[in-house]
C-alpha positions in Angstrom: -32.8 33.1 -121.6 -36.4 32.2 -121.0 -35.5 28.5 -121.2 -32.8 29.1 -118.6 -35.3 30.8 -116.3 -37.8 27.9 -116.6 -35.0 25.4 -115.9 -34.0 27.2 -112.8 -37.6 27.4 -111.6 -38.1 23.7 -112.1 -34.9 22.9 -110.2 -36.1 25.3 -107.4 -39.4 23.5 -107.1 -37.6 20.1 -106.9 -39.4 18.7 -109.9 -36.3 17.2 -111.2 -35.5 15.5 -107.9 -34.9 11.8 -108.2 -37.6 9.5 -106.9 -36.8 7.5 -103.8 -36.3 3.7 -104.3 -39.3 1.8 -103.2 -39.4 -1.0 -100.5 -42.6 -2.9 -100.6 -43.7 -4.6 -97.3 -46.5 -7.1 -97.4 -48.6 -7.5 -94.3 -50.9 -10.4 -93.6 -53.4 -9.8 -90.8 -57.0 -10.8 -89.8 -58.8 -7.8 -91.0 -62.3 -9.4 -91.0 -63.9 -11.9 -88.7 -63.8 -12.4 -85.0 -60.1 -11.4 -84.8 -60.5 -8.2 -86.9 -59.9 -6.0 -83.8 -56.4 -7.5 -83.5 -55.7 -7.0 -87.2 -56.9 -3.4 -87.2 -54.7 -2.6 -84.2 -51.7 -4.3 -85.7 -52.2 -2.5 -89.0 -52.4 0.8 -87.2 -49.3 0.0 -85.2 -47.4 -0.8 -88.4 -48.5 2.5 -90.0 -47.4 4.3 -86.8 -43.9 2.9 -87.3 -44.1 4.2 -90.9 -45.0 7.6 -89.7 -42.2 7.7 -87.2 -39.8 7.0 -90.1 -40.5 10.4 -91.7 -37.5 11.6 -93.6 -36.4 8.1 -94.6 -34.2 7.8 -97.7 -36.4 5.0 -99.1 -40.1 5.0 -99.9 -41.9 2.3 -97.9 -45.2 1.0 -99.4 -47.3 -1.4 -97.3 -49.6 -3.9 -99.0 -52.2 -5.3 -96.6 -53.8 -8.7 -97.1 -56.7 -10.3 -95.0 -56.3 -13.8 -93.8 -59.9 -13.9 -92.4 -59.5 -14.8 -88.8 -55.9 -16.1 -89.2 -56.8 -19.0 -91.3 -53.6 -20.6 -92.7 -55.0 -21.3 -96.1 -55.6 -17.6 -96.6 -52.1 -16.9 -95.2 -50.6 -19.0 -98.0 -52.9 -17.4 -100.6 -51.9 -13.9 -99.4 -48.2 -14.8 -99.4 -48.4 -16.1 -103.0 -50.1 -12.9 -104.1 -47.6 -10.6 -102.3 -44.6 -12.4 -103.7 -45.8 -13.1 -107.3 -48.0 -10.1 -108.0 -47.0 -7.3 -105.7 -43.3 -8.3 -105.7 -42.8 -7.4 -102.0 -39.3 -7.2 -100.4 -40.5 -8.3 -97.0 -43.6 -9.7 -95.2 -44.9 -9.0 -91.7 -47.4 -11.6 -90.4 -48.8 -12.9 -87.1 -49.5 -16.2 -85.4 -49.6 -19.4 -87.5 -48.6 -17.6 -90.7 -45.1 -17.9 -89.2 -45.1 -21.6 -90.1 -46.9 -21.8 -93.4 -45.7 -18.9 -95.6 -41.9 -19.4 -95.7 -42.1 -22.1 -98.4 -43.6 -19.3 -100.6 -41.5 -16.3 -99.4 -38.0 -17.7 -98.7 -37.3 -19.2 -102.2 -37.9 -15.7 -103.6 -35.6 -14.1 -101.1 -38.4 -12.4 -99.2 -37.7 -11.9 -95.5 -40.6 -12.5 -93.0 -41.1 -11.1 -89.5 -43.9 -12.6 -87.4 -45.0 -13.2 -83.8 -45.9 -16.6 -82.4 -45.4 -18.6 -79.3 -43.9 -21.8 -80.7 -40.2 -21.5 -81.8 -39.7 -25.3 -82.1 -41.8 -26.1 -85.1 -40.0 -24.3 -87.8 -36.6 -22.8 -88.7 -35.9 -20.7 -91.8 -33.0 -18.4 -92.5 -35.3 -15.6 -93.7 -38.0 -16.0 -91.1 -37.7 -14.1 -87.8 -40.1 -14.5 -84.8 -40.7 -11.6 -82.4 -42.3 -12.8 -79.2 -41.1 -14.1 -75.8 -40.3 -17.8 -75.9 -42.5 -20.1 -73.9 -39.7 -20.8 -71.5 -39.4 -17.1 -70.7 -43.1 -16.9 -69.8 -42.8 -19.9 -67.5 -39.7 -18.7 -65.8 -41.2 -15.2 -65.3 -44.3 -16.8 -63.8 -42.4 -19.1 -61.5 -40.1 -16.3 -60.4 -43.3 -14.4 -59.3 -44.6 -17.5 -57.6 -41.4 -17.9 -55.6 -41.4 -14.2 -54.8 -45.0 -14.6 -53.3 -44.1 -17.8 -51.5 -46.2 -20.2 -53.5 -45.0 -23.8 -53.6 -48.0 -25.8 -55.0 -49.5 -24.9 -58.4 -52.5 -26.1 -60.3 -52.4 -25.7 -64.1 -55.7 -25.2 -65.9 -55.8 -24.4 -69.6 -57.9 -24.1 -72.7 -56.9 -27.0 -75.0 -54.7 -25.9 -77.9 -51.2 -25.7 -79.2 -50.1 -22.9 -76.9 -51.4 -24.6 -73.7 -49.6 -27.8 -74.6 -46.3 -26.0 -74.9 -47.0 -24.1 -71.6 -47.7 -27.4 -69.8 -44.6 -29.1 -71.2 -42.4 -26.3 -70.2 -44.0 -25.9 -66.8 -43.4 -29.6 -65.9 -39.8 -29.3 -67.1 -38.9 -26.1 -65.2 -41.1 -26.1 -62.0 -38.9 -28.6 -60.1 -36.0 -26.2 -60.5 -38.0 -23.7 -58.4 -39.1 -26.3 -55.9 -42.7 -25.9 -57.0 -45.1 -28.9 -57.1 -47.7 -29.2 -59.8 -50.8 -30.5 -58.0 -53.0 -30.8 -61.2 -52.5 -30.2 -64.9 -55.7 -30.4 -67.0 -57.3 -28.8 -70.0 -60.9 -27.9 -71.1 -62.3 -27.8 -74.6 -63.3 -24.7 -76.5 -67.1 -24.3 -76.1 -67.3 -26.0 -72.7 -69.5 -24.0 -70.3 -69.9 -26.2 -67.2 -66.8 -26.2 -65.1 -68.2 -27.2 -61.7 -66.4 -30.5 -61.7 -63.3 -29.0 -63.0 -63.3 -26.2 -60.4 -63.8 -28.8 -57.6 -60.8 -30.9 -58.9 -58.6 -27.9 -58.8 -59.7 -26.9 -55.3 -59.2 -30.4 -53.9 -55.7 -30.7 -55.3 -54.9 -28.0 -52.7 -52.8 -25.6 -54.7 -51.3 -22.3 -53.4 -51.9 -20.7 -56.8 -54.0 -21.5 -59.9 -52.2 -20.8 -63.2 -54.7 -20.3 -66.0 -54.0 -20.4 -69.7 -57.3 -19.6 -71.2 -59.1 -16.6 -72.7 -62.6 -15.1 -73.1 -65.3 -16.3 -73.5 -64.2 -19.6 -71.9 -62.1 -17.7 -69.3 -64.9 -15.5 -68.0 -67.4 -18.5 -67.8 -64.8 -20.4 -65.7 -64.1 -17.4 -63.5 -67.8 -16.8 -62.7 -68.1 -20.4 -61.6 -64.9 -20.2 -59.6 -66.2 -17.1 -57.9 -69.6 -18.8 -57.2 -67.7 -21.4 -55.1 -66.1 -18.6 -53.1 -62.7 -20.3 -53.2 -59.9 -18.1 -51.8 -57.1 -19.7 -53.7 -55.5 -16.9 -55.8 -55.8 -16.9 -59.6 -53.0 -15.9 -62.0 -52.2 -16.7 -65.6 -50.7 -16.1 -69.0 -52.1 -13.1 -70.8 -55.6 -13.7 -69.3 -56.8 -10.3 -68.3 -56.6 -8.1 -71.4 -60.0 -9.0 -72.8 -61.7 -10.3 -69.6 -64.8 -8.7 -68.2 -64.0 -10.0 -64.7 -61.1 -7.7 -63.8 -62.9 -6.0 -61.0 -64.0 -9.2 -59.4 -60.4 -10.5 -59.2 -58.6 -7.4 -57.9 -55.0 -8.2 -57.1 -54.7 -11.1 -59.5 -51.8 -11.0 -61.8 -50.6 -12.4 -65.1 -47.4 -12.7 -67.2 -47.9 -10.9 -70.5 -45.9 -10.3 -73.6 -46.6 -6.6 -73.3 -47.9 -4.3 -70.6 -49.3 -0.8 -70.3 -46.6 1.7 -71.0 -45.4 4.6 -73.2 -46.1 2.9 -76.5 -49.7 2.1 -75.6 -50.2 5.8 -74.6 -48.6 7.0 -77.9 -50.9 4.6 -79.8 -54.0 5.9 -78.0 -53.0 9.5 -78.6 -52.6 8.9 -82.3 -55.7 6.7 -83.0 -58.0 7.5 -80.0 -58.7 3.9 -79.1 -57.3 1.1 -76.9 -55.0 -1.2 -78.9 -55.2 -4.9 -78.7 -52.5 -7.0 -76.9 -49.3 -7.5 -78.8 -49.5 -4.5 -81.1 -46.1 -3.3 -79.9 -44.5 -6.3 -81.6 -46.1 -5.4 -84.9 -44.8 -1.8 -84.5 -41.3 -3.2 -83.7 -41.3 -5.5 -86.7 -42.0 -2.7 -89.0 -39.5 -0.4 -87.3 -36.8 -3.2 -87.4 -37.3 -3.6 -91.2 -37.2 0.1 -91.8 -34.0 0.5 -89.7 -32.3 -2.3 -91.6 -33.2 -1.2 -95.1 -32.2 2.4 -94.3 -28.8 1.4 -92.9 -28.0 -0.9 -95.8 -29.1 1.7 -98.3 -26.9 4.3 -96.7 -23.9 1.9 -97.1 -24.7 0.4 -100.6 -26.9 2.9 -102.3 -29.5 0.2 -103.2 -32.4 -1.7 -101.7 -31.2 -4.6 -99.6 -32.0 -8.2 -100.3 -33.8 -10.4 -97.8 -30.5 -12.2 -96.9 -28.7 -8.8 -96.4 -31.5 -7.7 -94.0 -31.2 -11.0 -92.1 -27.4 -10.5 -91.8 -27.9 -7.0 -90.6 -30.2 -8.2 -87.8 -27.6 -10.6 -86.6 -24.8 -8.0 -86.9 -26.9 -5.6 -84.9 -28.9 -7.8 -82.4 -29.8 -5.1 -79.9 -32.9 -3.0 -80.6 -34.8 -0.5 -78.4 -38.4 -0.3 -79.4 -42.0 -0.4 -78.2 -41.3 -3.6 -76.3 -38.2 -2.1 -74.6 -34.8 -3.7 -75.0 -35.0 -6.5 -77.6 -32.3 -9.0 -78.7 -32.1 -11.1 -81.8 -30.5 -14.5 -81.2 -28.8 -17.0 -83.6 -32.1 -18.9 -84.1 -33.9 -15.8 -85.6 -35.8 -15.3 -82.4 -36.4 -11.6 -81.6 -36.7 -11.7 -77.8 -38.0 -9.1 -75.4 -38.8 -10.0 -71.8 -42.4 -10.6 -70.7 -43.9 -8.5 -67.9 -45.7 -9.2 -64.7 -49.0 -7.3 -64.7 -51.4 -6.9 -61.7 -55.0 -5.9 -61.5 -55.4 -2.6 -59.6 -58.9 -1.0 -59.4 -59.9 -3.1 -62.4 -57.0 -2.0 -64.5 -53.9 -3.8 -65.7 -50.8 -2.3 -64.2 -47.2 -3.4 -64.9 -45.4 -4.2 -61.6 -42.3 -5.9 -63.0 
């Protein structure tokens, strides 16, 4: 009788309840170095997605690895550890890790979700990239130029892979909008004297200057541009998030992968700080994986393989997340539309 009572008590307390199957998700981020603020924000966004999945049928364990300022050699090292030691089911990464870790993850059936501008360098059936394509940035920018009546555009950029892709796409698409490119030049990281460069832009007589550069180079350039008191409007690609010159360029605008909105507010409410740009994509990547694993587990009663998760994405290509309506195309590109953001009272405000 006593044994029966004890057994009933244990059952009541749930001590005999079966443990949830575990899904391990590796995450490779810059958690130290100059880019640590991005890594921290992305980590917190991923954990916020985990919190939102309360009541999930599976137990999600996240294993974080530091790639020390997004260095590709550390991306590869981290991927090898996650696959061989931690035995992860999936990996979330950012930036150039998208290109370098699939030779480690894919042969083991590990699916990767990342975010990067360049969709042309690499294709892999288990690698998905969640970011607007370069062409989407350019078309959104040119749409805004046309809306504002600009017909002549100067392109000024910080030398690097992203700016090369932007320039190539701009030169290809601008004629379709009837927009003339008056100048297209780049500056080197570390340059700090832009007086000649500023003059060349001015004398090319553009209606608008399109910048693809970021602090500290951006702010040095903007100060020298301001010193010349040129009235030609400035706009760009994701230029204003970290700039200290927002108030001096009131009314300027940018095309950005994400914009102030409900997700940013929920993040600030949870963590009490302003997230870095792009964190909504990290949140969505984690949420997408959880959604797929939950759906497949409900149907099969087991943890899905990487190939099954990939197939699920293609069978269910529409996703509503932090970045709004998102669609997964046949090339494993997870696409949400970029936004037009304008500076109002020194603050970034989404206008389209």
